[in-house]
RODO-2510 file (C-alpha; in nm, 4 decimals, decimal comma):
residues 328
     n   res          X          Y          Z
     1     m     0,0000     0,0000     0,0000
     2     r     0,2814     0,2428     0,0880
     3     h     0,4534     0,1639    -0,2415
     4     e     0,1272     0,2307    -0,4267
     5     k     0,0852     0,5697    -0,2553
     6     g     0,4427     0,6633    -0,3397
     7     a     0,3879     0,5713    -0,7035
     8     r     0,0741     0,7875    -0,7153
     9     l     0,2595     1,0858    -0,5697
    10     l     0,5365     1,0423    -0,8266
    11     e     0,2701     1,0270    -1,0975
    12     l     0,1315     1,3598    -0,9734
    13     a     0,4795     1,5136    -0,9633
    14     r     0,5332     1,4128    -1,3247
    15     l     0,1976     1,5635    -1,4148
    16     l     0,2824     1,8965    -1,2487
    17     a     0,6222     1,9016    -1,4205
    18     s     0,4712     1,8323    -1,7635
    19     s     0,2720     2,1551    -1,7990
    20     a     0,3910     2,5128    -1,8398
    21     e     0,0523     2,6458    -1,7264
    22     g     0,0063     2,4131    -1,4305
    23     f    -0,3095     2,2452    -1,2997
    24     t    -0,5869     2,3588    -1,0672
    25     l    -0,6941     2,1383    -0,7782
    26     d    -1,0076     2,0388    -0,9680
    27     e    -0,7977     1,9415    -1,2704
    28     i    -0,5595     1,7439    -1,0478
    29     a    -0,8550     1,5608    -0,8927
    30     d    -0,9937     1,4806    -1,2382
    31     r    -0,6617     1,3616    -1,3846
    32     m    -0,5771     1,1514    -1,0789
    33     g    -0,9314     1,0170    -1,0355
    34     v    -0,9680     1,1295    -0,6735
    35     a    -1,1847     1,3651    -0,4683
    36     r    -1,0802     1,7290    -0,4312
    37     r    -0,9822     1,6850    -0,0654
    38     t    -0,7594     1,3904    -0,1564
    39     a    -0,6097     1,6009    -0,4352
    40     e    -0,5207     1,8662    -0,1767
    41     r    -0,3432     1,6113     0,0427
    42     m    -0,1542     1,4686    -0,2545
    43     r    -0,0479     1,8174    -0,3651
    44     d     0,0808     1,8963    -0,0169
    45     a     0,2751     1,5692    -0,0034
    46     v     0,4378     1,6400    -0,3407
    47     w     0,5155     1,9950    -0,2238
    48     d     0,7091     1,8530     0,0707
    49     v     0,9315     1,6506    -0,1644
    50     f     0,9547     1,9128    -0,4406
    51     p     0,9679     2,2536    -0,2678
    52     q     1,0335     2,4186    -0,6060
    53     m     0,6628     2,3798    -0,6858
    54     e     0,5100     2,7141    -0,7881
    55     v     0,1641     2,8652    -0,7431
    56     v     0,0263     3,0566    -1,0415
    57     d    -0,2684     3,2883    -0,9813
    58     d    -0,5439     3,2247    -1,2354
    59     p    -0,8557     3,3899    -1,0860
    60     p    -1,0833     3,2597    -0,9547
    61     s    -0,8533     2,9628    -0,8902
    62     r    -0,4821     2,8883    -0,8566
    63     r    -0,2602     2,6588    -1,0612
    64     f     0,0300     2,4465    -0,9431
    65     r     0,3362     2,3420    -1,1413
    66     i     0,6953     2,2230    -1,1027
    67     p     0,8705     2,4595    -1,3454
    68     s     1,2191     2,3113    -1,3495
    69     g     1,1109     1,9595    -1,4380
    70     l     1,2153     1,6436    -1,2559
    71     d     1,5566     1,4891    -1,2193
    72     g     1,6277     1,1902    -1,4437
    73     l     1,6174     0,9705    -1,1336
    74     f     1,2398     1,0129    -1,1278
    75     q     1,1900     0,9839    -1,5037
    76     a     1,3367     0,6461    -1,5964
    77     p     1,0908     0,4625    -1,8251
    78     t     0,9719     0,1083    -1,7601
    79     a     1,0065    -0,1812    -2,0007
    80     e     0,6276    -0,1736    -2,0487
    81     e     0,6354     0,1953    -2,1457
    82     l     0,9146     0,1457    -2,3981
    83     a     0,7429    -0,1615    -2,5420
    84     a     0,4216     0,0394    -2,5850
    85     l     0,6150     0,3133    -2,7661
    86     t     0,7779     0,0607    -2,9989
    87     a     0,4402    -0,1056    -3,0651
    88     a     0,2791     0,2299    -3,1457
    89     a     0,5512     0,3058    -3,4002
    90     e     0,5117    -0,0398    -3,5542
    91     m     0,1342     0,0029    -3,5770
    92     m     0,1676     0,3381    -3,7521
    93     d     0,4182     0,1894    -3,9962
    94     r     0,1774    -0,0894    -4,0874
    95     q    -0,1034     0,1621    -4,1333
    96     g     0,1057     0,3627    -4,3787
    97     a     0,1867     0,6449    -4,1343
    98     a     0,5622     0,6266    -4,1936
    99     g     0,6240     0,9884    -4,0984
   100     r     0,4568     0,9674    -3,7594
   101     a     0,6194     0,6269    -3,6985
   102     a     0,9592     0,7871    -3,7597
   103     h     0,8804     1,0597    -3,5043
   104     l     0,7988     0,7956    -3,2428
   105     r     1,1205     0,6080    -3,3113
   106     t     1,3175     0,9316    -3,2798
   107     l     1,1448     0,9919    -2,9465
   108     e     1,2380     0,6389    -2,8379
   109     q     1,6027     0,7037    -2,9238
   110     k     1,5996     1,0290    -2,7259
   111     v     1,4515     0,8546    -2,4232
   112     l     1,7068     0,5731    -2,4366
   113     s     1,9989     0,8098    -2,4928
   114     a     1,8978     1,0118    -2,1857
   115     m     1,9169     0,7016    -1,9648
   116     r     2,2260     0,5882    -1,7808
   117     a     2,3990     0,2861    -1,9323
   118     a     2,3342     0,0749    -1,6217
   119     a     1,9617     0,1512    -1,6370
   120     r     1,9493     0,0564    -2,0052
   121     r     2,1200    -0,2741    -1,9312
   122     r     1,8704    -0,3532    -1,6541
   123     l     1,5773    -0,2831    -1,8861
   124     a     1,7116    -0,4684    -2,1881
   125     p     1,6091    -0,8291    -2,0962
   126     d     1,2528    -0,7353    -1,9978
   127     l     1,2098    -0,5108    -2,3021
   128     e     1,3349    -0,7814    -2,5373
   129     a     1,0995    -1,0368    -2,3804
   130     l     0,7985    -0,8070    -2,4228
   131     l     0,8839    -0,7200    -2,7832
   132     q     0,9112    -1,0885    -2,8714
   133     a     0,5899    -1,1831    -2,6878
   134     e     0,3633    -0,9082    -2,8246
   135     t     0,2721    -0,8240    -3,1829
   136     i     0,0028    -0,6429    -3,3783
   137     a    -0,2643    -0,8223    -3,5770
   138     v    -0,2821    -0,6793    -3,9285
   139     q    -0,6384    -0,5909    -4,0273
   140     a    -0,7685    -0,5540    -4,3803
   141     g    -0,8446    -0,1986    -4,4865
   142     p    -0,7077     0,1035    -4,6675
   143     r    -0,3607     0,2342    -4,5935
   144     p    -0,4015     0,6041    -4,5127
   145     f    -0,2020     0,8393    -4,7327
   146     e     0,0728     1,0288    -4,5504
   147     d     0,3048     1,2472    -4,7554
   148     e     0,5461     1,4049    -4,5087
   149     s     0,5838     1,7205    -4,7208
   150     v     0,2064     1,7726    -4,7287
   151     l     0,1743     1,7110    -4,3541
   152     a     0,4655     1,9459    -4,2843
   153     a     0,3028     2,2258    -4,4850
   154     v    -0,0350     2,1763    -4,3176
   155     r     0,1205     2,1677    -3,9704
   156     g     0,3238     2,4766    -4,0524
   157     a     0,0077     2,6639    -4,1489
   158     l    -0,1724     2,5465    -3,8353
   159     k     0,1125     2,6622    -3,6104
   160     a     0,1503     2,9961    -3,7902
   161     l    -0,2288     3,0520    -3,8188
   162     c    -0,1929     3,1047    -4,1944
   163     a    -0,3999     3,0107    -4,4982
   164     l    -0,3041     2,7263    -4,7341
   165     r    -0,3151     2,7077    -5,1121
   166     f    -0,3140     2,3795    -5,3050
   167     r    -0,4381     2,1989    -5,6142
   168     y    -0,7204     1,9635    -5,5220
   169     e    -0,7784     1,6583    -5,7422
   170     g    -1,1164     1,5804    -5,5899
   171     g    -1,4640     1,7217    -5,5606
   172     s    -1,6794     1,8360    -5,8524
   173     t    -1,3977     2,0296    -6,0256
   174     p    -1,0761     1,8265    -5,9979
   175     g    -0,7563     2,0220    -6,0486
   176     r    -0,8889     2,3565    -5,9246
   177     i    -0,6620     2,5690    -5,7047
   178     r    -0,8094     2,6131    -5,3561
   179     e    -0,7177     2,8544    -5,0796
   180     v    -0,8363     2,7462    -4,7382
   181     v    -0,8140     2,8291    -4,3693
   182     p    -0,6913     2,5085    -4,1979
   183     y    -0,8740     2,3923    -3,8842
   184     g    -0,6930     2,0641    -3,8193
   185     i    -0,6162     1,7106    -3,9409
   186     l    -0,8295     1,3984    -3,8976
   187     f    -0,6289     1,0743    -3,8946
   188     g    -0,8205     0,7517    -3,9590
   189     r    -0,8943     0,4992    -4,2322
   190     s    -0,8263     0,7939    -4,4626
   191     n    -0,6566     1,1166    -4,3605
   192     y    -0,8313     1,4500    -4,4063
   193     l    -0,7523     1,8181    -4,3784
   194     v    -1,0386     1,9988    -4,2044
   195     a    -1,0523     2,3483    -4,3532
   196     e    -1,2825     2,6202    -4,4804
   197     e    -1,2391     2,7520    -4,8322
   198     v    -1,1615     3,1232    -4,8262
   199     g    -1,4505     3,3478    -4,9260
   200     t    -1,7208     3,0794    -4,9304
   201     g    -1,8594     3,1106    -4,5778
   202     t    -1,9608     2,7432    -4,5881
   203     g    -1,7782     2,6418    -4,2713
   204     p    -1,5290     2,3549    -4,2428
   205     r    -1,5285     2,0571    -4,4765
   206     n    -1,3031     1,7555    -4,5178
   207     w    -1,0348     1,7469    -4,7877
   208     r    -0,8659     1,4131    -4,8581
   209     l    -0,4925     1,4549    -4,8135
   210     d    -0,4149     1,2073    -5,0912
   211     r    -0,5819     1,4474    -5,3343
   212     v    -0,3908     1,7561    -5,2178
   213     f    -0,0982     1,8612    -5,4415
   214     d     0,1384     2,1578    -5,4768
   215     v     0,0557     2,2759    -5,1251
   216     e     0,2013     2,6026    -4,9952
   217     v     0,1585     2,8257    -4,6918
   218     t     0,0403     3,1650    -4,8191
   219     g     0,1459     3,3761    -4,5214
   220     r    -0,1973     3,5392    -4,5094
   221     p    -0,3679     3,5181    -4,1689
   222     g    -0,6081     3,2294    -4,1329
   223     a    -0,7259     3,0754    -3,8074
   224     p    -1,0260     2,8666    -3,6986
   225     p    -1,3107     3,0621    -3,5388
   226     e    -1,2842     3,1150    -3,1655
   227     g    -1,4251     2,8210    -2,9742
   228     f    -1,3883     2,5706    -3,2596
   229     s    -1,3114     2,2206    -3,1300
   230     l    -1,1728     1,9650    -3,3728
   231     q    -1,2759     1,6849    -3,1355
   232     a    -1,6344     1,8134    -3,1183
   233     y    -1,6390     1,8418    -3,4979
   234     a    -1,5152     1,4840    -3,5354
   235     d    -1,7695     1,3600    -3,2812
   236     e    -2,0560     1,4945    -3,4937
   237     s    -1,9985     1,2221    -3,7505
   238     f    -2,0063     0,8437    -3,7184
   239     g    -1,7015     0,8276    -3,9434
   240     i    -1,5419     1,0828    -4,1725
   241     y    -1,8296     1,1825    -4,3969
   242     q    -2,0141     1,4945    -4,2844
   243     d    -2,3754     1,5281    -4,3972
   244     d    -2,7089     1,6001    -4,2265
   245     t    -2,6978     1,5307    -3,8534
   246     e    -2,9556     1,2743    -3,7435
   247     d    -3,0932     1,1399    -3,4162
   248     v    -3,0021     0,7715    -3,4364
   249     v    -3,1864     0,5024    -3,2420
   250     l    -3,0713     0,1405    -3,2651
   251     r    -3,2189    -0,1657    -3,0962
   252     v    -2,9644    -0,4353    -3,0208
   253     r    -3,1420    -0,7671    -2,9827
   254     p    -3,0753    -0,9810    -2,6740
   255     h    -2,8273    -1,2142    -2,8479
   256     g    -2,6114    -0,9123    -2,9358
   257     a    -2,6442    -0,7241    -2,6059
   258     d    -2,3153    -0,8427    -2,4545
   259     d    -2,1253    -0,7276    -2,7633
   260     a    -2,3049    -0,3912    -2,7589
   261     r    -2,2103    -0,3244    -2,3969
   262     r    -1,8435    -0,3552    -2,4943
   263     w    -1,8797    -0,1539    -2,8160
   264     r    -1,8754     0,2195    -2,8725
   265     f    -2,0990     0,3265    -3,1606
   266     h    -2,0463     0,6950    -3,0866
   267     a    -1,8588     0,9147    -2,8390
   268     r    -2,1845     1,0512    -2,6938
   269     q    -2,3994     0,7398    -2,7084
   270     k    -2,6551     0,6468    -2,4433
   271     l    -2,7397     0,2827    -2,3703
   272     e    -3,0790     0,1873    -2,2307
   273     e    -3,1301    -0,1649    -2,0970
   274     q    -3,4694    -0,3138    -2,1878
   275     a    -3,6803    -0,5638    -1,9948
   276     d    -3,6527    -0,8251    -2,2733
   277     g    -3,2710    -0,8213    -2,2578
   278     s    -3,2248    -0,5965    -2,5589
   279     i    -3,0440    -0,2613    -2,5529
   280     v    -3,1498     0,0667    -2,7114
   281     v    -2,8586     0,2822    -2,8287
   282     r    -2,9134     0,6534    -2,8900
   283     f    -2,6762     0,9161    -3,0304
   284     r    -2,6756     1,2128    -3,2653
   285     a    -2,4416     1,2035    -3,5650
   286     s    -2,3935     1,2546    -3,9356
   287     g    -2,2356     1,0064    -4,1749
   288     m    -2,5300     0,7715    -4,2355
   289     r    -2,3589     0,5863    -4,5196
   290     e    -2,0626     0,4849    -4,3053
   291     l    -2,2967     0,3925    -4,0215
   292     a    -2,4974     0,1700    -4,2574
   293     w    -2,1758     0,0009    -4,3716
   294     h    -2,0829    -0,0648    -4,0093
   295     l    -2,4259    -0,1917    -3,9053
   296     f    -2,4131    -0,4471    -4,1872
   297     t    -2,1374    -0,6253    -3,9889
   298     w    -2,3800    -0,6784    -3,6983
   299     g    -2,6082    -0,9015    -3,9058
   300     d    -2,9409    -0,9639    -3,7328
   301     k    -2,8181    -0,8374    -3,3954
   302     v    -2,9086    -0,4729    -3,4612
   303     e    -3,2355    -0,3207    -3,5816
   304     i    -3,2517     0,0409    -3,7023
   305     v    -3,5352     0,2218    -3,5252
   306     a    -3,4577     0,5729    -3,6519
   307     p    -3,3979     0,7764    -3,8606
   308     q    -3,5784     0,6762    -4,1780
   309     a    -3,2821     0,8100    -4,3794
   310     l    -3,0576     0,5462    -4,2219
   311     k    -3,3138     0,2713    -4,2923
   312     d    -3,3315     0,3837    -4,6549
   313     m    -2,9537     0,3956    -4,6789
   314     m    -2,9209     0,0421    -4,5419
   315     a    -3,1940    -0,0873    -4,7767
   316     g    -3,0217     0,0766    -5,0739
   317     e    -2,6829    -0,0742    -4,9883
   318     l    -2,8380    -0,4195    -4,9434
   319     e    -3,0191    -0,3875    -5,2756
   320     l    -2,6928    -0,3057    -5,4527
   321     a    -2,5243    -0,6061    -5,2885
   322     l    -2,8104    -0,8337    -5,3959
   323     q    -2,7950    -0,7071    -5,7541
   324     t    -2,4227    -0,7803    -5,7660
   325     h    -2,4041    -1,1166    -5,5909
   326     v    -2,7419    -1,2879    -5,6257
   327     r    -2,9339    -1,1711    -5,9289
   328     n    -2,6517    -1,1857    -6,1841
***
């Protein structure tokens, strides 16, 4: 128990040393998963060990941070942490994200080079055992496009709050030069730039990065509107496609209920247990086509209750499949 408490205090110290702005007591309680009073006691205990902790006034609250960082003695990684980093790089490589995989491997090298030789030798056997015992199952699917020069230009524009210009080989007029205000990047089965075309007033839309060519940062100011959240934008859609937002209601039949309890259909879903053992799933999202594609994998376990647009979409996709595989 004492060891566990010490580990938790070290975890908090690392948290307070990781942020330039610091954390309020409420944020500490949330990140550590404890009550506010417990967060106060943990802060005080860390303060005893790290008297360099600072208090930053941020009315109506105060923030706490350890500005000088922690000594390497407290920062040595575990074999499990290094194995997870290696696995993440390997996963990105297999998904076609070579650029991001390279960044992770560079980070791994920096971490290892910062360790003392004796510590590296102690970790080596456990790390080797984990790397040999764990691997990643390759799943069928598209390999997302990642051109490092395109990503570098987009990230440069996002950091500088500048507009982008590029030739877009997609949409209704392929090859047209577009100038956009970048909002962010969505990584997934395909990778998209979220941006608003300058002068259109249509709001953000998704631009496939594999169709973006001759990209350049214009230098003209261009920033997302105040309060825009890329995560909230992504959560509006079941997948990548953005269309009309619908109130979705699904009924998972009893023989699929256990699977549904372990599955996330949407970030803001609500599950309602029914007396007959079924589960009703409710959420609000766009992207009905992608949702229909996904629901097809559930077979007879899921029934679409609403909206009618999703029912029609599913019926249309099934009709196309029947025409291709049964009636010919």
